[in-house]
PDBQT receptor file of N, H, CA, C and O in Angstrom, charges set to zero:
ATOM      1  N   GLN A   1      44.854  88.903  85.000  1.00  0.00    +0.000 N 
ATOM      2  CA  GLN A   1      45.750  88.503  84.287  1.00  0.00    +0.000 C 
ATOM      3  C   GLN A   1      44.852  87.463  82.805  1.00  0.00    +0.000 C 
ATOM      4  O   GLN A   1      44.499  86.287  82.716  1.00  0.00    +0.000 OA
ATOM      5  N   PRO A   2      44.793  88.461  82.019  1.00  0.00    +0.000 N 
ATOM      6  CA  PRO A   2      43.675  87.702  80.751  1.00  0.00    +0.000 C 
ATOM      7  C   PRO A   2      44.057  86.669  80.044  1.00  0.00    +0.000 C 
ATOM      8  O   PRO A   2      43.260  85.930  79.465  1.00  0.00    +0.000 OA
ATOM      9  N   TYR A   3      45.965  86.451  80.019  1.00  0.00    +0.000 N 
ATOM     10  H   TYR A   3      46.613  87.051  80.489  1.00  0.00    +0.000 HD
ATOM     11  CA  TYR A   3      45.946  85.213  79.253  1.00  0.00    +0.000 C 
ATOM     12  C   TYR A   3      46.197  83.832  79.966  1.00  0.00    +0.000 C 
ATOM     13  O   TYR A   3      46.746  82.878  79.414  1.00  0.00    +0.000 OA
ATOM     14  N   GLU A   4      45.692  83.841  81.364  1.00  0.00    +0.000 N 
ATOM     15  H   GLU A   4      45.247  84.616  81.812  1.00  0.00    +0.000 HD
ATOM     16  CA  GLU A   4      45.971  83.091  82.559  1.00  0.00    +0.000 C 
ATOM     17  C   GLU A   4      45.230  81.631  81.560  1.00  0.00    +0.000 C 
ATOM     18  O   GLU A   4      46.041  80.718  81.408  1.00  0.00    +0.000 OA
ATOM     19  N   HIS A   5      43.755  81.380  80.888  1.00  0.00    +0.000 N 
ATOM     20  H   HIS A   5      43.096  82.122  81.011  1.00  0.00    +0.000 HD
ATOM     21  CA  HIS A   5      43.302  80.761  80.491  1.00  0.00    +0.000 C 
ATOM     22  C   HIS A   5      43.825  80.132  79.132  1.00  0.00    +0.000 C 
ATOM     23  O   HIS A   5      43.461  78.992  78.842  1.00  0.00    +0.000 OA
ATOM     24  N   GLU A   6      44.619  80.800  78.341  1.00  0.00    +0.000 N 
ATOM     25  H   GLU A   6      44.915  81.725  78.577  1.00  0.00    +0.000 HD
ATOM     26  CA  GLU A   6      45.616  80.495  77.270  1.00  0.00    +0.000 C 
ATOM     27  C   GLU A   6      46.345  79.465  78.074  1.00  0.00    +0.000 C 
ATOM     28  O   GLU A   6      46.082  78.267  77.971  1.00  0.00    +0.000 OA
ATOM     29  N   TYR A   7      47.359  79.989  78.958  1.00  0.00    +0.000 N 
ATOM     30  H   TYR A   7      47.573  80.962  79.041  1.00  0.00    +0.000 HD
ATOM     31  CA  TYR A   7      48.431  79.227  79.339  1.00  0.00    +0.000 C 
ATOM     32  C   TYR A   7      47.671  77.871  80.446  1.00  0.00    +0.000 C 
ATOM     33  O   TYR A   7      48.320  76.873  80.759  1.00  0.00    +0.000 OA
ATOM     34  N   GLN A   8      46.795  78.017  80.724  1.00  0.00    +0.000 N 
ATOM     35  H   GLN A   8      46.268  78.828  80.470  1.00  0.00    +0.000 HD
ATOM     36  CA  GLN A   8      46.148  76.576  81.181  1.00  0.00    +0.000 C 
ATOM     37  C   GLN A   8      45.956  75.910  80.444  1.00  0.00    +0.000 C 
ATOM     38  O   GLN A   8      46.157  74.712  80.644  1.00  0.00    +0.000 OA
ATOM     39  N   PHE A   9      45.394  76.455  79.042  1.00  0.00    +0.000 N 
ATOM     40  H   PHE A   9      45.231  77.428  78.880  1.00  0.00    +0.000 HD
ATOM     41  CA  PHE A   9      45.243  75.566  77.942  1.00  0.00    +0.000 C 
ATOM     42  C   PHE A   9      46.487  74.798  77.366  1.00  0.00    +0.000 C 
ATOM     43  O   PHE A   9      46.664  73.580  77.367  1.00  0.00    +0.000 OA
ATOM     44  N   THR A  10      47.094  75.522  77.002  1.00  0.00    +0.000 N 
ATOM     45  H   THR A  10      46.951  76.512  77.001  1.00  0.00    +0.000 HD
ATOM     46  CA  THR A  10      48.089  74.953  76.675  1.00  0.00    +0.000 C 
ATOM     47  C   THR A  10      49.133  74.089  77.678  1.00  0.00    +0.000 C 
ATOM     48  O   THR A  10      49.773  73.143  77.220  1.00  0.00    +0.000 OA
ATOM     49  N   LYS A  11      49.195  74.317  78.459  1.00  0.00    +0.000 N 
ATOM     50  H   LYS A  11      48.675  75.086  78.831  1.00  0.00    +0.000 HD
ATOM     51  CA  LYS A  11      49.751  73.451  79.720  1.00  0.00    +0.000 C 
ATOM     52  C   LYS A  11      48.970  72.200  79.667  1.00  0.00    +0.000 C 
ATOM     53  O   LYS A  11      49.535  71.118  79.828  1.00  0.00    +0.000 OA
ATOM     54  N   PHE A  12      47.556  72.299  79.425  1.00  0.00    +0.000 N 
ATOM     55  H   PHE A  12      47.097  73.178  79.294  1.00  0.00    +0.000 HD
ATOM     56  CA  PHE A  12      47.070  70.937  79.387  1.00  0.00    +0.000 C 
ATOM     57  C   PHE A  12      46.865  70.447  78.308  1.00  0.00    +0.000 C 
ATOM     58  O   PHE A  12      46.130  69.461  78.328  1.00  0.00    +0.000 OA
ATOM     59  N   LEU A  13      47.280  70.797  77.256  1.00  0.00    +0.000 N 
ATOM     60  H   LEU A  13      47.877  71.599  77.240  1.00  0.00    +0.000 HD
ATOM     61  CA  LEU A  13      47.570  70.292  75.786  1.00  0.00    +0.000 C 
ATOM     62  C   LEU A  13      48.987  69.341  75.659  1.00  0.00    +0.000 C 
ATOM     63  O   LEU A  13      49.197  68.279  75.072  1.00  0.00    +0.000 OA
ATOM     64  N   LYS A  14      49.749  70.114  76.384  1.00  0.00    +0.000 N 
ATOM     65  H   LYS A  14      49.579  70.976  76.861  1.00  0.00    +0.000 HD
ATOM     66  CA  LYS A  14      51.244  69.578  76.668  1.00  0.00    +0.000 C 
ATOM     67  C   LYS A  14      51.411  68.427  77.453  1.00  0.00    +0.000 C 
ATOM     68  O   LYS A  14      52.317  67.646  77.163  1.00  0.00    +0.000 OA
ATOM     69  N   THR A  15      50.352  68.113  78.811  1.00  0.00    +0.000 N 
ATOM     70  H   THR A  15      49.616  68.747  79.046  1.00  0.00    +0.000 HD
ATOM     71  CA  THR A  15      50.530  67.475  79.796  1.00  0.00    +0.000 C 
ATOM     72  C   THR A  15      49.575  65.992  79.226  1.00  0.00    +0.000 C 
ATOM     73  O   THR A  15      49.680  64.868  79.717  1.00  0.00    +0.000 OA
ATOM     74  N   SER A  16      48.762  66.351  78.199  1.00  0.00    +0.000 N 
ATOM     75  H   SER A  16      48.677  67.264  77.800  1.00  0.00    +0.000 HD
ATOM     76  CA  SER A  16      47.815  65.818  77.857  1.00  0.00    +0.000 C 
ATOM     77  C   SER A  16      48.072  63.529  76.943  1.00  0.00    +0.000 C 
ATOM     78  O   SER A  16      47.342  62.544  76.822  1.00  0.00    +0.000 OA
ATOM     79  N   THR A  17      49.542  63.901  76.600  1.00  0.00    +0.000 N 
ATOM     80  H   THR A  17      50.135  64.701  76.698  1.00  0.00    +0.000 HD
ATOM     81  CA  THR A  17      49.881  62.520  76.139  1.00  0.00    +0.000 C 
ATOM     82  C   THR A  17      49.762  61.461  77.363  1.00  0.00    +0.000 C 
ATOM     83  O   THR A  17      49.636  61.662  78.571  1.00  0.00    +0.000 OA
ATOM     84  N   HIS A  18      49.850  60.237  76.596  1.00  0.00    +0.000 N 
ATOM     85  H   HIS A  18      49.952  60.074  75.615  1.00  0.00    +0.000 HD
ATOM     86  CA  HIS A  18      49.918  59.279  77.523  1.00  0.00    +0.000 C 
ATOM     87  C   HIS A  18      51.293  58.935  78.456  1.00  0.00    +0.000 C 
ATOM     88  O   HIS A  18      52.209  58.618  77.697  1.00  0.00    +0.000 OA
ATOM     89  N   LYS A  19      51.743  58.902  80.007  1.00  0.00    +0.000 N 
ATOM     90  H   LYS A  19      50.999  59.160  80.623  1.00  0.00    +0.000 HD
ATOM     91  CA  LYS A  19      52.478  58.783  80.562  1.00  0.00    +0.000 C 
ATOM     92  C   LYS A  19      52.955  57.332  80.595  1.00  0.00    +0.000 C 
ATOM     93  O   LYS A  19      54.070  57.005  81.002  1.00  0.00    +0.000 OA
ATOM     94  N   ASN A  20      52.024  56.484  80.136  1.00  0.00    +0.000 N 
ATOM     95  H   ASN A  20      51.118  56.750  79.806  1.00  0.00    +0.000 HD
ATOM     96  CA  ASN A  20      52.053  54.860  80.356  1.00  0.00    +0.000 C 
ATOM     97  C   ASN A  20      52.772  54.474  79.113  1.00  0.00    +0.000 C 
ATOM     98  O   ASN A  20      52.400  54.527  77.941  1.00  0.00    +0.000 OA
ATOM     99  N   THR A  21      54.236  53.949  79.810  1.00  0.00    +0.000 N 
ATOM    100  H   THR A  21      54.538  53.906  80.762  1.00  0.00    +0.000 HD
ATOM    101  CA  THR A  21      55.309  52.961  78.266  1.00  0.00    +0.000 C 
ATOM    102  C   THR A  21      54.809  51.255  78.263  1.00  0.00    +0.000 C 
ATOM    103  O   THR A  21      55.236  50.394  77.494  1.00  0.00    +0.000 OA
ATOM    104  N   THR A  22      53.880  51.090  79.257  1.00  0.00    +0.000 N 
ATOM    105  H   THR A  22      53.533  51.790  79.882  1.00  0.00    +0.000 HD
ATOM    106  CA  THR A  22      53.600  49.557  79.096  1.00  0.00    +0.000 C 
ATOM    107  C   THR A  22      52.484  48.921  77.576  1.00  0.00    +0.000 C 
ATOM    108  O   THR A  22      51.271  49.133  77.547  1.00  0.00    +0.000 OA
ATOM    109  N   PRO A  23      53.029  48.373  76.775  1.00  0.00    +0.000 N 
ATOM    110  CA  PRO A  23      52.288  48.276  75.127  1.00  0.00    +0.000 C 
ATOM    111  C   PRO A  23      51.120  47.995  75.803  1.00  0.00    +0.000 C 
ATOM    112  O   PRO A  23      51.001  47.288  76.804  1.00  0.00    +0.000 OA
ATOM    113  N   PRO A  24      50.447  48.464  75.327  1.00  0.00    +0.000 N 
ATOM    114  CA  PRO A  24      48.584  48.126  75.413  1.00  0.00    +0.000 C 
ATOM    115  C   PRO A  24      48.023  46.916  74.933  1.00  0.00    +0.000 C 
ATOM    116  O   PRO A  24      48.561  46.551  73.887  1.00  0.00    +0.000 OA
ATOM    117  N   PRO A  25      47.234  46.262  75.294  1.00  0.00    +0.000 N 
ATOM    118  CA  PRO A  25      46.858  45.138  74.560  1.00  0.00    +0.000 C 
ATOM    119  C   PRO A  25      46.538  45.377  73.181  1.00  0.00    +0.000 C 
ATOM    120  O   PRO A  25      46.152  46.486  72.812  1.00  0.00    +0.000 OA
ATOM    121  N   GLN A  26      46.708  44.172  72.203  1.00  0.00    +0.000 N 
ATOM    122  H   GLN A  26      47.022  43.271  72.502  1.00  0.00    +0.000 HD
ATOM    123  CA  GLN A  26      46.817  44.341  71.106  1.00  0.00    +0.000 C 
ATOM    124  C   GLN A  26      45.447  44.912  70.427  1.00  0.00    +0.000 C 
ATOM    125  O   GLN A  26      45.621  45.679  69.480  1.00  0.00    +0.000 OA
ATOM    126  N   HIS A  27      44.100  44.620  70.808  1.00  0.00    +0.000 N 
ATOM    127  H   HIS A  27      43.959  43.997  71.577  1.00  0.00    +0.000 HD
ATOM    128  CA  HIS A  27      42.746  45.120  70.561  1.00  0.00    +0.000 C 
ATOM    129  C   HIS A  27      42.720  46.320  71.003  1.00  0.00    +0.000 C 
ATOM    130  O   HIS A  27      41.551  46.705  70.984  1.00  0.00    +0.000 OA
ATOM    131  N   LEU A  28      43.483  47.187  71.432  1.00  0.00    +0.000 N 
ATOM    132  H   LEU A  28      44.433  46.874  71.447  1.00  0.00    +0.000 HD
ATOM    133  CA  LEU A  28      43.102  48.757  71.905  1.00  0.00    +0.000 C 
ATOM    134  C   LEU A  28      44.445  49.337  70.917  1.00  0.00    +0.000 C 
ATOM    135  O   LEU A  28      44.454  50.501  70.517  1.00  0.00    +0.000 OA
ATOM    136  N   SER A  29      45.415  48.485  70.634  1.00  0.00    +0.000 N 
ATOM    137  H   SER A  29      45.408  47.539  70.960  1.00  0.00    +0.000 HD
ATOM    138  CA  SER A  29      46.534  49.361  70.115  1.00  0.00    +0.000 C 
ATOM    139  C   SER A  29      46.049  50.233  68.750  1.00  0.00    +0.000 C 
ATOM    140  O   SER A  29      46.800  51.182  68.525  1.00  0.00    +0.000 OA
ATOM    141  N   LYS A  30      45.065  50.101  67.915  1.00  0.00    +0.000 N 
ATOM    142  H   LYS A  30      44.455  49.330  68.097  1.00  0.00    +0.000 HD
ATOM    143  CA  LYS A  30      44.767  50.725  67.203  1.00  0.00    +0.000 C 
ATOM    144  C   LYS A  30      44.149  51.929  67.612  1.00  0.00    +0.000 C 
ATOM    145  O   LYS A  30      44.514  53.013  67.157  1.00  0.00    +0.000 OA
ATOM    146  N   GLU A  31      43.224  51.814  68.453  1.00  0.00    +0.000 N 
ATOM    147  H   GLU A  31      42.927  50.934  68.822  1.00  0.00    +0.000 HD
ATOM    148  CA  GLU A  31      42.369  53.068  68.969  1.00  0.00    +0.000 C 
ATOM    149  C   GLU A  31      43.093  53.938  69.445  1.00  0.00    +0.000 C 
ATOM    150  O   GLU A  31      42.878  55.135  69.256  1.00  0.00    +0.000 OA
ATOM    151  N   LEU A  32      44.519  53.277  70.460  1.00  0.00    +0.000 N 
ATOM    152  H   LEU A  32      44.694  52.304  70.614  1.00  0.00    +0.000 HD
ATOM    153  CA  LEU A  32      45.321  54.066  71.022  1.00  0.00    +0.000 C 
ATOM    154  C   LEU A  32      46.281  54.819  69.810  1.00  0.00    +0.000 C 
ATOM    155  O   LEU A  32      46.959  55.833  69.974  1.00  0.00    +0.000 OA
ATOM    156  N   MET A  33      46.176  54.246  68.902  1.00  0.00    +0.000 N 
ATOM    157  H   MET A  33      45.625  53.423  68.769  1.00  0.00    +0.000 HD
ATOM    158  CA  MET A  33      47.227  55.302  67.738  1.00  0.00    +0.000 C 
ATOM    159  C   MET A  33      46.395  56.363  67.529  1.00  0.00    +0.000 C 
ATOM    160  O   MET A  33      46.710  57.528  67.769  1.00  0.00    +0.000 OA
ATOM    161  N   VAL A  34      45.231  55.967  67.044  1.00  0.00    +0.000 N 
ATOM    162  H   VAL A  34      44.975  55.020  66.849  1.00  0.00    +0.000 HD
ATOM    163  CA  VAL A  34      44.317  56.844  66.828  1.00  0.00    +0.000 C 
ATOM    164  C   VAL A  34      44.166  58.477  67.517  1.00  0.00    +0.000 C 
ATOM    165  O   VAL A  34      44.114  59.636  67.106  1.00  0.00    +0.000 OA
ATOM    166  N   GLU A  35      44.133  57.714  68.861  1.00  0.00    +0.000 N 
ATOM    167  H   GLU A  35      44.174  56.772  69.195  1.00  0.00    +0.000 HD
ATOM    168  CA  GLU A  35      43.978  58.905  69.932  1.00  0.00    +0.000 C 
ATOM    169  C   GLU A  35      45.437  59.571  70.246  1.00  0.00    +0.000 C 
ATOM    170  O   GLU A  35      45.561  60.747  70.587  1.00  0.00    +0.000 OA
ATOM    171  N   GLU A  36      46.273  58.870  70.123  1.00  0.00    +0.000 N 
ATOM    172  H   GLU A  36      46.172  57.915  69.846  1.00  0.00    +0.000 HD
ATOM    173  CA  GLU A  36      48.243  59.420  70.506  1.00  0.00    +0.000 C 
ATOM    174  C   GLU A  36      47.995  60.364  68.888  1.00  0.00    +0.000 C 
ATOM    175  O   GLU A  36      48.349  61.522  69.110  1.00  0.00    +0.000 OA
ATOM    176  N   LYS A  37      47.597  60.237  67.662  1.00  0.00    +0.000 N 
ATOM    177  H   LYS A  37      47.310  59.296  67.482  1.00  0.00    +0.000 HD
ATOM    178  CA  LYS A  37      47.603  60.919  66.678  1.00  0.00    +0.000 C 
ATOM    179  C   LYS A  37      46.715  62.320  66.882  1.00  0.00    +0.000 C 
ATOM    180  O   LYS A  37      47.200  63.451  66.837  1.00  0.00    +0.000 OA
ATOM    181  N   LYS A  38      45.253  61.986  67.123  1.00  0.00    +0.000 N 
ATOM    182  H   LYS A  38      44.859  61.068  67.159  1.00  0.00    +0.000 HD
ATOM    183  CA  LYS A  38      45.004  63.477  67.803  1.00  0.00    +0.000 C 
ATOM    184  C   LYS A  38      45.595  64.330  68.823  1.00  0.00    +0.000 C 
ATOM    185  O   LYS A  38      45.517  65.557  68.769  1.00  0.00    +0.000 OA
ATOM    186  N   ILE A  39      46.043  63.848  69.526  1.00  0.00    +0.000 N 
ATOM    187  H   ILE A  39      46.106  62.851  69.570  1.00  0.00    +0.000 HD
ATOM    188  CA  ILE A  39      46.666  64.413  70.558  1.00  0.00    +0.000 C 
ATOM    189  C   ILE A  39      48.042  65.101  69.877  1.00  0.00    +0.000 C 
ATOM    190  O   ILE A  39      48.298  66.303  69.957  1.00  0.00    +0.000 OA
ATOM    191  N   LEU A  40      48.839  64.153  69.224  1.00  0.00    +0.000 N 
ATOM    192  H   LEU A  40      48.632  63.177  69.159  1.00  0.00    +0.000 HD
ATOM    193  CA  LEU A  40      49.884  65.409  68.434  1.00  0.00    +0.000 C 
ATOM    194  C   LEU A  40      49.748  66.233  68.186  1.00  0.00    +0.000 C 
ATOM    195  O   LEU A  40      50.323  67.226  68.632  1.00  0.00    +0.000 OA
ATOM    196  N   ASP A  41      48.240  66.158  66.675  1.00  0.00    +0.000 N 
ATOM    197  H   ASP A  41      47.773  65.351  66.313  1.00  0.00    +0.000 HD
ATOM    198  CA  ASP A  41      47.510  66.806  65.948  1.00  0.00    +0.000 C 
ATOM    199  C   ASP A  41      47.258  68.482  67.016  1.00  0.00    +0.000 C 
ATOM    200  O   ASP A  41      47.643  69.642  66.875  1.00  0.00    +0.000 OA
ATOM    201  N   ARG A  42      46.453  67.775  68.002  1.00  0.00    +0.000 N 
ATOM    202  H   ARG A  42      46.141  66.832  68.117  1.00  0.00    +0.000 HD
ATOM    203  CA  ARG A  42      46.007  69.161  68.922  1.00  0.00    +0.000 C 
ATOM    204  C   ARG A  42      47.438  69.572  69.527  1.00  0.00    +0.000 C 
ATOM    205  O   ARG A  42      47.382  70.703  70.009  1.00  0.00    +0.000 OA
ATOM    206  N   LYS A  43      48.617  69.016  69.631  1.00  0.00    +0.000 N 
ATOM    207  H   LYS A  43      48.663  68.097  69.240  1.00  0.00    +0.000 HD
ATOM    208  CA  LYS A  43      49.971  69.797  69.999  1.00  0.00    +0.000 C 
ATOM    209  C   LYS A  43      50.272  70.800  68.908  1.00  0.00    +0.000 C 
ATOM    210  O   LYS A  43      50.496  71.955  69.269  1.00  0.00    +0.000 OA
ATOM    211  N   GLN A  44      50.308  70.490  67.540  1.00  0.00    +0.000 N 
ATOM    212  H   GLN A  44      50.126  69.551  67.246  1.00  0.00    +0.000 HD
ATOM    213  CA  GLN A  44      51.090  71.259  66.777  1.00  0.00    +0.000 C 
ATOM    214  C   GLN A  44      49.965  72.423  66.664  1.00  0.00    +0.000 C 
ATOM    215  O   GLN A  44      50.354  73.518  66.257  1.00  0.00    +0.000 OA
ATOM    216  N   HIS A  45      48.596  72.258  66.997  1.00  0.00    +0.000 N 
ATOM    217  H   HIS A  45      48.280  71.368  67.327  1.00  0.00    +0.000 HD
ATOM    218  CA  HIS A  45      47.627  73.428  67.180  1.00  0.00    +0.000 C 
ATOM    219  C   HIS A  45      47.456  74.223  68.130  1.00  0.00    +0.000 C 
ATOM    220  O   HIS A  45      46.800  75.264  68.158  1.00  0.00    +0.000 OA
ATOM    221  N   ALA A  46      48.470  73.383  69.467  1.00  0.00    +0.000 N 
ATOM    222  H   ALA A  46      49.003  72.537  69.444  1.00  0.00    +0.000 HD
ATOM    223  CA  ALA A  46      48.596  74.662  70.097  1.00  0.00    +0.000 C 
ATOM    224  C   ALA A  46      48.907  75.889  70.388  1.00  0.00    +0.000 C 
ATOM    225  O   ALA A  46      48.744  76.555  71.410  1.00  0.00    +0.000 OA
ATOM    226  N   THR A  47      49.525  76.188  69.051  1.00  0.00    +0.000 N 
ATOM    227  H   THR A  47      49.658  75.647  68.220  1.00  0.00    +0.000 HD
ATOM    228  CA  THR A  47      50.278  77.501  69.435  1.00  0.00    +0.000 C 
ATOM    229  C   THR A  47      49.367  78.387  68.005  1.00  0.00    +0.000 C 
ATOM    230  O   THR A  47      50.078  79.247  67.484  1.00  0.00    +0.000 OA
ATOM    231  N   ILE A  48      48.065  78.260  67.433  1.00  0.00    +0.000 N 
ATOM    232  H   ILE A  48      47.488  77.562  67.856  1.00  0.00    +0.000 HD
ATOM    233  CA  ILE A  48      47.577  78.752  66.993  1.00  0.00    +0.000 C 
ATOM    234  C   ILE A  48      46.432  78.644  67.581  1.00  0.00    +0.000 C 
ATOM    235  O   ILE A  48      45.784  79.689  67.535  1.00  0.00    +0.000 OA
ATOM    236  N   PHE A  49      45.789  77.539  68.271  1.00  0.00    +0.000 N 
ATOM    237  H   PHE A  49      46.315  76.690  68.308  1.00  0.00    +0.000 HD
ATOM    238  CA  PHE A  49      44.480  77.350  68.901  1.00  0.00    +0.000 C 
ATOM    239  C   PHE A  49      44.314  78.753  69.855  1.00  0.00    +0.000 C 
ATOM    240  O   PHE A  49      43.577  79.668  69.487  1.00  0.00    +0.000 OA
ATOM    241  N   PRO A  50      45.021  78.803  71.012  1.00  0.00    +0.000 N 
ATOM    242  CA  PRO A  50      44.941  79.853  71.826  1.00  0.00    +0.000 C 
ATOM    243  C   PRO A  50      44.482  81.413  71.110  1.00  0.00    +0.000 C 
ATOM    244  O   PRO A  50      43.761  82.295  71.577  1.00  0.00    +0.000 OA
ATOM    245  N   LEU A  51      45.188  81.344  69.843  1.00  0.00    +0.000 N 
ATOM    246  H   LEU A  51      45.774  80.627  69.463  1.00  0.00    +0.000 HD
ATOM    247  CA  LEU A  51      45.242  82.604  69.052  1.00  0.00    +0.000 C 
ATOM    248  C   LEU A  51      43.832  83.201  68.845  1.00  0.00    +0.000 C 
ATOM    249  O   LEU A  51      43.330  84.320  68.952  1.00  0.00    +0.000 OA
ATOM    250  N   LEU A  52      43.284  81.587  68.397  1.00  0.00    +0.000 N 
ATOM    251  H   LEU A  52      43.692  80.678  68.310  1.00  0.00    +0.000 HD
ATOM    252  CA  LEU A  52      41.711  81.722  67.923  1.00  0.00    +0.000 C 
ATOM    253  C   LEU A  52      40.714  81.780  69.119  1.00  0.00    +0.000 C 
ATOM    254  O   LEU A  52      39.760  82.550  69.001  1.00  0.00    +0.000 OA
ATOM    255  N   ILE A  53      40.837  81.042  70.262  1.00  0.00    +0.000 N 
ATOM    256  H   ILE A  53      41.611  80.417  70.358  1.00  0.00    +0.000 HD
ATOM    257  CA  ILE A  53      40.397  80.969  71.623  1.00  0.00    +0.000 C 
ATOM    258  C   ILE A  53      40.147  82.791  71.589  1.00  0.00    +0.000 C 
ATOM    259  O   ILE A  53      39.040  83.319  71.488  1.00  0.00    +0.000 OA
ATOM    260  N   ARG A  54      41.603  83.605  71.712  1.00  0.00    +0.000 N 
ATOM    261  H   ARG A  54      42.503  83.176  71.794  1.00  0.00    +0.000 HD
ATOM    262  CA  ARG A  54      41.721  85.053  72.593  1.00  0.00    +0.000 C 
ATOM    263  C   ARG A  54      40.666  85.586  71.797  1.00  0.00    +0.000 C 
ATOM    264  O   ARG A  54      39.684  86.113  72.320  1.00  0.00    +0.000 OA
ATOM    265  N   GLN A  55      40.823  85.470  70.440  1.00  0.00    +0.000 N 
ATOM    266  H   GLN A  55      41.620  85.042  70.015  1.00  0.00    +0.000 HD
ATOM    267  CA  GLN A  55      40.034  85.894  69.233  1.00  0.00    +0.000 C 
ATOM    268  C   GLN A  55      38.488  86.163  69.216  1.00  0.00    +0.000 C 
ATOM    269  O   GLN A  55      37.804  87.151  68.949  1.00  0.00    +0.000 OA
ATOM    270  N   CYS A  56      38.147  84.524  69.719  1.00  0.00    +0.000 N 
ATOM    271  H   CYS A  56      38.703  83.722  69.936  1.00  0.00    +0.000 HD
ATOM    272  CA  CYS A  56      36.684  84.469  70.243  1.00  0.00    +0.000 C 
ATOM    273  C   CYS A  56      36.274  85.353  71.170  1.00  0.00    +0.000 C 
ATOM    274  O   CYS A  56      35.483  86.280  70.994  1.00  0.00    +0.000 OA
ATOM    275  N   LEU A  57      36.951  84.981  72.385  1.00  0.00    +0.000 N 
ATOM    276  H   LEU A  57      37.594  84.228  72.528  1.00  0.00    +0.000 HD
ATOM    277  CA  LEU A  57      36.950  85.682  73.365  1.00  0.00    +0.000 C 
ATOM    278  C   LEU A  57      36.704  86.955  73.309  1.00  0.00    +0.000 C 
ATOM    279  O   LEU A  57      35.776  87.338  74.021  1.00  0.00    +0.000 OA
ATOM    280  N   LEU A  58      37.473  88.048  72.422  1.00  0.00    +0.000 N 
ATOM    281  H   LEU A  58      38.226  87.737  71.843  1.00  0.00    +0.000 HD
ATOM    282  CA  LEU A  58      37.442  88.918  72.294  1.00  0.00    +0.000 C 
ATOM    283  C   LEU A  58      36.163  89.687  71.962  1.00  0.00    +0.000 C 
ATOM    284  O   LEU A  58      35.518  90.565  72.535  1.00  0.00    +0.000 OA
ATOM    285  N   SER A  59      36.019  88.830  70.498  1.00  0.00    +0.000 N 
ATOM    286  H   SER A  59      36.543  88.117  70.033  1.00  0.00    +0.000 HD
ATOM    287  CA  SER A  59      34.892  89.372  69.838  1.00  0.00    +0.000 C 
ATOM    288  C   SER A  59      33.367  89.088  70.512  1.00  0.00    +0.000 C 
ATOM    289  O   SER A  59      32.317  89.635  70.174  1.00  0.00    +0.000 OA
ATOM    290  N   HIS A  60      33.557  88.079  71.555  1.00  0.00    +0.000 N 
ATOM    291  H   HIS A  60      34.409  87.635  71.830  1.00  0.00    +0.000 HD
ATOM    292  CA  HIS A  60      32.104  87.749  72.634  1.00  0.00    +0.000 C 
ATOM    293  C   HIS A  60      32.057  88.683  73.445  1.00  0.00    +0.000 C 
ATOM    294  O   HIS A  60      30.942  89.127  73.716  1.00  0.00    +0.000 OA
ATOM    295  N   ASN A  61      33.481  89.390  74.209  1.00  0.00    +0.000 N 
ATOM    296  H   ASN A  61      34.388  89.029  73.989  1.00  0.00    +0.000 HD
ATOM    297  CA  ASN A  61      33.114  90.357  74.825  1.00  0.00    +0.000 C 
ATOM    298  C   ASN A  61      33.095  91.857  74.049  1.00  0.00    +0.000 C 
ATOM    299  O   ASN A  61      32.797  92.929  74.575  1.00  0.00    +0.000 OA
ATOM    300  N   MET A  62      33.393  91.687  73.014  1.00  0.00    +0.000 N 
ATOM    301  H   MET A  62      33.635  90.815  72.586  1.00  0.00    +0.000 HD
ATOM    302  CA  MET A  62      32.895  93.104  72.116  1.00  0.00    +0.000 C 
ATOM    303  C   MET A  62      31.028  92.968  72.165  1.00  0.00    +0.000 C 
ATOM    304  O   MET A  62      30.126  93.758  72.445  1.00  0.00    +0.000 OA
ATOM    305  N   HIS A  63      31.081  91.658  71.768  1.00  0.00    +0.000 N 
ATOM    306  H   HIS A  63      31.814  91.016  71.541  1.00  0.00    +0.000 HD
ATOM    307  CA  HIS A  63      29.358  91.630  71.879  1.00  0.00    +0.000 C 
ATOM    308  C   HIS A  63      28.829  92.146  72.450  1.00  0.00    +0.000 C 
ATOM    309  O   HIS A  63      28.093  93.109  72.234  1.00  0.00    +0.000 OA
ATOM    310  N   ARG A  64      29.243  91.288  73.864  1.00  0.00    +0.000 N 
ATOM    311  H   ARG A  64      29.841  90.506  74.039  1.00  0.00    +0.000 HD
ATOM    312  CA  ARG A  64      28.606  91.504  74.934  1.00  0.00    +0.000 C 
ATOM    313  C   ARG A  64      28.460  93.249  75.661  1.00  0.00    +0.000 C 
ATOM    314  O   ARG A  64      27.527  93.680  76.338  1.00  0.00    +0.000 OA
ATOM    315  N   MET A  65      29.825  94.035  75.194  1.00  0.00    +0.000 N 
ATOM    316  H   MET A  65      30.583  93.685  74.644  1.00  0.00    +0.000 HD
ATOM    317  CA  MET A  65      29.551  95.010  75.517  1.00  0.00    +0.000 C 
ATOM    318  C   MET A  65      28.616  96.131  74.986  1.00  0.00    +0.000 C 
ATOM    319  O   MET A  65      28.112  97.093  75.568  1.00  0.00    +0.000 OA
ATOM    320  N   LYS A  66      28.544  95.715  73.729  1.00  0.00    +0.000 N 
ATOM    321  H   LYS A  66      28.952  94.934  73.257  1.00  0.00    +0.000 HD
ATOM    322  CA  LYS A  66      27.252  96.445  72.866  1.00  0.00    +0.000 C 
ATOM    323  C   LYS A  66      26.137  97.317  73.756  1.00  0.00    +0.000 C 
ATOM    324  O   LYS A  66      25.669  96.690  74.706  1.00  0.00    +0.000 OA
ATOM    325  N   PRO A  67      25.892  98.005  73.663  1.00  0.00    +0.000 N 
ATOM    326  CA  PRO A  67      23.838  97.996  74.560  1.00  0.00    +0.000 C 
ATOM    327  C   PRO A  67      23.373  97.603  73.907  1.00  0.00    +0.000 C 
ATOM    328  O   PRO A  67      23.502  97.683  72.685  1.00  0.00    +0.000 OA
ATOM    329  N   ALA A  68      22.390  96.817  74.776  1.00  0.00    +0.000 N 
ATOM    330  H   ALA A  68      22.285  96.751  75.768  1.00  0.00    +0.000 HD
ATOM    331  CA  ALA A  68      21.588  96.390  73.974  1.00  0.00    +0.000 C 
ATOM    332  C   ALA A  68      20.252  96.736  73.189  1.00  0.00    +0.000 C 
ATOM    333  O   ALA A  68      19.764  95.918  72.410  1.00  0.00    +0.000 OA
TER     334      ALA A  68
């Protein structure tokens, strides 16, 4: 399964948001909002990211296959 890592990675991104619905303590809320934003950004990139990873892996494998 060549794309298994891709599937796992996307699944990880989709499940990485906070499930906790209780409001955070006031002094934590700003940090949490920053984290939330990072996660949302990551989710937006979830479609591009696996492609980049696949390209990296492909080029890495090509590089490895070259005779020494």
